[in-house]
Every structure is written in C-alpha cells, then in structure tokens.
C-alpha positions in Angstrom: 15.5 -14.3 15.5 17.6 -11.5 14.8 16.5 -8.6 12.6 19.3 -9.8 9.9 17.5 -13.5 10.1 14.0 -12.0 9.8 15.1 -10.2 6.6 17.1 -12.8 5.1 14.1 -15.2 5.7 11.6 -12.7 4.1 14.0 -11.9 1.1 14.4 -15.8 0.5 10.8 -17.2 0.7 9.3 -14.4 -1.4 10.1 -13.9 -4.9 9.4 -10.2 -4.8 9.7 -8.1 -1.6 9.5 -4.3 -1.3 10.8 -2.8 2.0 8.6 0.4 2.2 7.4 3.1 4.1 3.9 2.0 4.8 1.9 -0.4 3.0 0.8 -1.4 -0.8 -2.7 -0.2 0.1 -1.3 3.0 1.9 2.1 3.8 1.0 3.3 6.7 3.4 6.0 8.3 1.4 6.0 9.4 -2.4 9.1 7.1 -3.3 7.4 3.9 -1.8 4.0 5.0 -3.5 6.0 5.1 -7.0 7.3 1.9 -6.6 4.1 0.3 -5.6 2.7 2.0 -8.7 5.3 0.4 -11.0 4.9 -3.0 -9.4 1.3 -2.9 -9.8 1.4 -1.6 -13.4 3.8 -4.4 -14.2 1.4 -6.9 -12.7 3.5 -9.0 -10.3 2.6 -10.3 -6.8 4.9 -9.1 -4.2 5.2 -8.7 -0.4 5.3 -5.3 0.9 6.9 -5.1 4.4 6.2 -1.6 6.3 9.7 -0.4 7.8 7.5 2.5 9.8 6.3 -0.3 12.0 9.6 -1.3 13.4 12.9 1.1 14.0 14.8 -2.2 14.1 13.6 -3.1 10.6 14.1 0.2 9.3 17.6 0.2 10.4 18.3 -3.3 9.7 17.5 -3.4 6.1 19.6 -0.5 5.4 22.6 -2.5 7.0 21.5 -5.8 5.2 21.4 -4.0 1.9 24.2 -1.5 2.6 21.9 0.8 1.1 20.8 4.2 2.7 17.1 4.8 1.6 13.8 3.0 1.6 12.1 1.6 -0.4 14.2 -1.2 -1.2 13.1 -4.1 -3.8 14.3 -7.7 -3.8 13.7 -10.1 -6.6 14.4 -13.7 -6.0 16.7 -12.9 -3.2 18.9 -10.3 -5.0 18.8 -6.5 -4.0 17.6 -4.5 -7.1 17.6 -1.0 -6.0 15.6 2.0 -4.4 13.0 4.2 -6.1 15.1 6.1 -8.8 16.7 2.6 -9.9 13.5 0.9 -10.2 11.7 3.8 -12.1 14.6 3.7 -14.7 14.5 0.3 -15.3 10.7 0.1 -15.7 11.0 3.2 -18.1 13.9 1.2 -20.2 11.9 -2.0 -19.9 14.9 -3.4 -18.0 12.7 -4.2 -14.8 10.1 -6.6 -16.8 13.1 -8.2 -18.4 14.6 -8.9 -14.9 11.4 -10.1 -13.7 11.2 -12.5 -16.7 14.6 -13.7 -16.7 14.3 -14.5 -12.8 10.9 -16.5 -13.7 8.7 -14.1 -11.7 5.1 -14.7 -12.9 3.4 -11.7 -14.5 -0.1 -11.4 -14.4 -2.0 -9.5 -16.9 -1.0 -5.6 -16.8 -3.8 -3.5 -15.3 -5.7 -1.4 -17.8 
C-alpha cells in the first residue's frame, strides 16, 4: 500500500482524523497540543496519527493535502485545516457547527 493509499484509507474510514506530531495523549509540538485540547474540549472522538513515526507519512500528508504544516485535521474525509484555522473556527463556533453539519457525534464537553 502506498502512503497516499494509507492516508486516503485513514481519512475515509474515520469520521475525524488528526495528523499530528506526537499522540493525543502526548503531543510533541505546541500546535498539535492546541488542536488536541480543542477537540477534547468539544468532546468528539478522533483518531490521532503521529507523523513523527514515519518521514514517509510526514511528507506524504503534506502532499496529499497540499498543505505545508502539521497538524492537519480531516472531518468525514474533508481537509479542514491546521492549528490556526481550527483555533479560529473553534472560537467562532464554526468548528462545532461543521461537526454537527457533518453528523459527527459530540459527547458531553469536559467540565
């Protein structure tokens, strides 16, 4: 399976996928950590993929999305954006609306 096929499969078979540096439990960069905090606060289930485990994945996701930076968030197969975009969407309530529009189940927000 090529890296493109792997990425396409992950994006299509999971409602929400975050390509990030580190893991949701242990983000290894501030930007990835911010997106993890936002997703956890919103209260949705998502799959985190650590691009630091594979240079092929790290390079491949940038080509796949035509987006130069990590993290990258996908919802229902669609690229949403990186840290700045996710933060702005969250603060404006647009991220929550996008998730609702796409039919992503939101659990009770934490605290």
